C-alpha positions in Angstrom: 3.2 63.6 -18.7 4.5 63.2 -22.5 1.6 63.0 -24.7 2.1 60.8 -27.6 0.8 61.7 -30.9 -2.4 60.5 -31.9 -3.6 59.7 -35.4 -7.0 61.2 -36.8 -9.3 59.6 -39.2 -11.6 61.3 -41.3 -14.1 59.1 -43.7 -15.9 61.2 -46.0 -18.8 58.4 -46.9 -20.6 60.9 -49.4 -19.0 60.4 -52.4 -20.9 60.8 -55.8 -21.1 57.9 -58.8 -20.5 55.0 -56.6 -22.9 52.4 -56.2 -25.4 52.0 -53.6 -24.1 49.7 -51.0 -26.5 49.0 -48.5 -24.7 48.1 -45.1 -26.9 46.6 -42.3 -24.5 46.8 -39.1 -25.7 42.8 -38.6 -29.0 43.1 -37.4 -32.4 44.6 -40.1 -32.9 47.7 -37.5 -29.3 49.5 -38.2 -29.5 50.2 -42.0 -27.2 52.7 -43.9 -27.1 53.5 -47.6 -23.5 54.0 -48.6 -22.0 54.9 -52.1 -19.0 52.6 -52.8 -17.2 52.8 -55.7 -15.0 49.6 -57.3 -11.8 51.2 -55.5 -13.0 51.1 -52.3 -14.2 47.3 -52.2 -10.9 46.9 -53.4 -8.8 49.2 -50.9 -11.3 46.9 -48.0 -10.5 43.3 -49.6 -9.6 41.7 -46.7 -6.0 40.0 -49.0 -5.3 43.8 -47.6 -5.1 43.3 -43.8 -4.3 40.6 -41.3 -7.8 38.9 -40.5 -8.2 35.1 -39.9 -10.1 33.0 -41.6 -12.1 32.7 -38.4 -13.3 35.9 -38.5 -13.3 36.7 -42.5 -15.8 33.2 -42.2 -17.5 35.3 -39.0 -17.8 39.0 -41.0 -18.9 37.4 -44.7 -22.0 35.7 -42.5 -23.0 39.1 -41.7 -23.2 39.8 -45.3 -19.5 42.3 -44.9 -17.8 40.8 -48.1 -15.0 43.4 -47.3 -14.0 46.5 -45.3 -16.0 49.7 -45.6 -13.6 52.7 -46.1 -13.3 53.8 -41.9 -12.5 50.1 -41.2 -9.7 49.9 -44.2 -8.7 53.5 -43.2 -8.0 52.4 -39.7 -7.5 48.8 -39.8 -3.5 49.2 -39.4 -3.4 52.0 -36.6 -5.5 49.3 -34.8 -3.4 46.5 -35.6 -0.8 48.5 -34.8 -2.0 49.3 -31.5 -1.3 53.4 -32.3 -3.8 55.6 -30.7 -6.3 57.0 -33.3 -9.2 58.7 -33.5 -11.8 57.9 -35.8 -14.4 60.1 -37.3 -16.9 59.0 -39.3 -20.8 59.3 -40.0 -23.4 56.8 -37.7 -24.0 54.0 -39.3 -20.5 53.4 -41.4 -18.3 50.9 -40.1 -16.7 52.8 -36.7 -17.2 50.0 -34.2 -15.9 47.0 -36.3 -12.9 49.8 -37.5 -12.2 49.2 -33.7 -13.2 45.5 -33.0 -12.0 44.0 -36.1 -8.0 44.6 -35.4 -8.7 44.1 -31.5 -9.9 40.5 -31.6 -7.5 40.2 -34.5 -4.8 40.8 -31.9 -6.5 38.6 -29.0 -6.9 35.6 -30.8 -3.3 35.6 -32.7 -2.0 35.9 -28.8 -2.0 32.3 -27.7 -0.2 32.7 -25.1 -2.2 33.8 -22.1 -5.0 31.3 -21.3 -8.7 32.3 -20.1 -8.5 31.6 -16.1 -10.5 32.5 -13.0 -9.3 36.1 -11.6 -7.9 36.9 -14.7 -8.4 40.8 -16.2 -9.9 41.8 -19.2 -7.2 41.9 -21.7 -9.2 44.5 -23.6 -11.4 47.2 -22.1 -13.9 49.2 -24.5 -16.2 52.1 -22.6 -19.1 53.8 -24.1 -21.3 56.5 -23.1 -24.7 54.5 -22.6 -26.1 51.0 -22.6 -27.5 50.8 -25.7 -24.1 51.4 -27.2 -22.4 49.3 -24.6 -25.1 46.0 -26.1 -24.1 47.1 -29.5 -20.4 47.0 -29.1 -20.7 43.7 -26.9 -23.0 42.4 -29.9 -20.2 43.2 -32.5 -17.1 41.8 -30.7 -19.7 38.8 -29.9 -20.7 37.8 -33.9 -16.9 38.2 -34.8 -15.4 36.4 -31.8 -13.8 33.0 -32.1 -12.1 31.8 -28.9 -12.2 34.7 -27.3 -14.6 35.3 -24.0 -17.0 39.0 -24.3 -18.3 40.4 -21.0 -21.3 43.3 -21.1 -21.3 45.3 -18.2 -24.1 48.3 -17.2 -26.7 49.5 -15.4 -30.0 47.6 -15.1 -28.3 43.9 -14.5 -27.9 41.7 -11.3 -24.0 43.3 -9.8 -23.5 39.7 -8.4 -24.1 38.4 -11.5 -21.4 40.9 -13.9 -19.4 40.4 -10.8 -19.6 37.1 -11.6 -18.5 37.6 -15.4 -15.8 39.2 -14.6 -14.2 36.7 -11.9 -14.6 33.9 -14.7 -12.4 35.8 -16.4 -12.6 37.6 -19.6 -10.7 38.7 -22.7 -12.9 41.7 -23.8 -15.2 43.9 -21.1 -17.4 46.2 -22.6 -18.9 48.3 -20.3 -20.4 52.0 -19.8 -20.4 53.8 -15.9 -24.0 54.2 -16.4 
């Protein structure tokens, strides 16, 4: 089996002499202080990325006015569907770093219709129920015309099975 080359992106968010930028990952329970320089904010300006007006509005509704460094660094790799490994601290925006370009890819492809029995177009696997919920919430907060289904233990099996059978664009799940 031949393995494809994989890009590894490492983001160091311990920058000196930057402005304190408070980030919330869509809720008030998860707050991180990052020191972002003006050049980081400019690199993350939405105009530099292929992001729809709908998604930008949804991001701004979450008080996100530019892509954070981890998102800006990984966007092109994910959008071009290249293998990509991202390493950064908790709370730096890794989930949206993957979610935003995936949502843009799926929303731009209008040839696929949501019909009962159709397989998911994107599968996201997470190690825990809590992370599965967080990832699903992040996707839900930025999608416009896509269906997101979340599968994890502790919910009625029949309800989850019906959600998948009804068809979805993004399936977020955990094996546990």
